[in-house]
N, C-alpha and C positions, 0 to 999 in steps of 0.2 A: 907023606908021613916021614920019609927019609929027610926031607928038607927041615922039618920041625926039629928032629933030633940033632941036626947040624947047627941050627940057629939057637935053640934053647940054651945050651951051656954058655954060649957067648953072652946072651941076653942076661942070664942069671948072674954071671960074674960081673958084668957091667953095672947091673942094679946094685949088687953088693958093694962095689967100689964106690958108687955114688952115695949109698945109704950109710956106710960105715961112719963118716964124720958126723952125721946127724945122730946116729945111735950113741956114739961116744960122748958127744957134747950135750946130750939131752939132760935137762934138769930133772932132779928126782920128782916123781909124780906123787902127789898126796891128795887124798880125798877127805873132805870133811864129812863127819857122820851126821846125816840129816835127822836122825832119830834121837841123837844126844843120849843114847843109852850105853851104860858101861857094864850093866849086868842083866841077867835074864828077866827078872821081874820088871825092871824099868823098860826093857825092850818090849815085853808083852803089853805093858800099859800103853806105851807109845803107839804100838801097832794097832791096838784096839781103839785108841783115841782117834787115830787117823783114818782107819778103815770103816768105822761105824757110820759116820755120816754118808759115806759113799754107798754102803749097803742099804741104809735107810732110803736113800734117793732111788736106788734101783728097785727096791720093793714097792715104793710109792708109785713109780712109773708103771711097773708091772700090774699093780692093782688098778690103776687108772685105765690102762690099755684093755685089761680084761673087762672092766666095767663098760667101756665104750663098745667093745665087741658084743657084750651081752645086750646092751640097749639096742644096738643096731639090729642084732639078730631077732630080738623079740618084736621090735617095731616092724621088721620086714616079714614076720610070720615064719621064720625059718627055725623049725624045732631042732634040727640037728646042729645048726650053728650055735643056738642058744645053749644046748647041752655041752658043746665043746668049750664055749665061753665060760660056763659054770665050772668046768674042769680046770680052767686056768687059775681060778681063785685058790684052789687047794694048794698048789706049790707056792703061791705067793704068801699065803698065810703060814705055811710051814716055814718058809724062809724068814718071815717076820718073827715067828716064835724062836727060831734058831738064833736070830740076832739078839732078841731080848734075853733069852735064856743063856746064850753063849757069853754075854758080857758078865752075867752073874757067876757062871761057872769059871770063867777066866779070873775073875776077882778072887774066887775061892782058891783057885790053883796058885795064884800069885801069893796070897796070904800063907798058903801051905809051904811054898818054896822059900818064902822069907824067913820061916822058922829055922831053916838049916843054914 
């Protein structure tokens, strides 16, 4: 441990000496706005437009997986597994309703915000 404290300051100083020219000559960093939004309503519209297809895909896959689990459980005669598979449908349908209702609610909020 004593050796670490003897070597660390020299290593840190040498790294700073090497890094300073790169830090000083670094070009300014700029990032392009991928959402192209300059105010809150446009930002919300852009986020909803980009995230809705992803959410719909996730819900669709979740419903398909729950359906396959239910079919396999019923075909195998496993009552407990069939009951658990049925319980998977409830969150999937809730999420689907949230997606459908959420876009309507967000459009209402954006319309309300645009008034001000």
